[in-house]
N, C-alpha and C positions, 0 to 999 in steps of 0.2 A: 503493498500500500506505501502510497505517493504522500506522507504526512503533510507535507507543507500545502502541498496540490487540493488536497482533503479536510483540512482544517476547519473548523472544529470537532469534525465526524470522526470516532474513530474505530467506526466498522465498512469497510466496503463491500459490497455485494459486487464483484465483476459482471454479473449479468445474471439473467433469468432468460435462458431459451430452451423451448419446449418444441417439437415437431409441429409444423403446421396443423397434422392430421389430427393432433392432440390438442390444439386450441379452443378455448372457450367450454372447457372442462374442469376446470378451476386446477387444475395443474400447477399452474405458474404462481396462483395465490399461496398454494402448500408451501412452496416451494421460498415465498417471501417468509411465511411463519417458521419456519425451519431455520431460514436465514436469522430472525429475530431472536428467536429461540437461542439458534448459536452465540448469536452479539452477546445474551442477557446472561448466558452459561459461562464467558469468560470476561465477563463482568465490565463491558466493554459499554459504553452510551454512544447514543447518535449513529444512526447508518447514512450509506450515502451510493448511489450507483451512477455511473455514466452513462449516457446512450447518445449515438448521434442524433443533434437536431434535425436531420430530416427523417428519421424514422418515427413516423406521427403514432405506427399500432403501439410500438414500444412506450413512448411517451405515454399515451392514454392507459397503459396497461400500469405503469406507476403511480400515474395520477389518481387510478382507481384505486391502489392501492395506500394511497394516503398521502405521497409522498409530492413535496412541492418542489419547482425549482429552486434551486439555491446558489449555484453558481454556472459560467460558462468558460468556454473554451476552446483548443483546439486538440486535436488527434493527428500524429504524422503517421503515417507508415508507408515508406518508399518515398519516392515521389508526391505523395499526394499529404494535403492537409487537409482535413474536415471539422467543418463543427461540430462542438458538442457541448451537449448540457447535462449538470446534475440533478437528480432529483433526491432530495435529503428526509431524513425524518429524524428530527432533536430529539435529543434525550430527554424534552422536556415531554415534548409531542407523543413519544412511545409511552407513557405513562399518565398522561392525561386523557387520553383518547385513545377506544379500541383500538388494536391494532388487527391488521386481515384477518379475520375468521373463515372456515369453512363450515 
């Protein structure tokens, strides 16, 4: 985890990837719940996940899970630099409202 890039969040979800034929079945939400459970088990507070700005479906998913845009930046892979956004769940938000449940 890039702690400077992700500050003040202490737990990074690298991504939630579900096969297209398994979309809309609650699997992604279950993975988010498991990630939050793991975060708490490690004694960490506040989660962050980065996604490409152009991935509308990914962005809608993280928003449905209660994430809010907290940062923006770019991701460079080879000769390409792409805009990205970070969704966050601040520690206080994880405790004051319900975390995604199935």
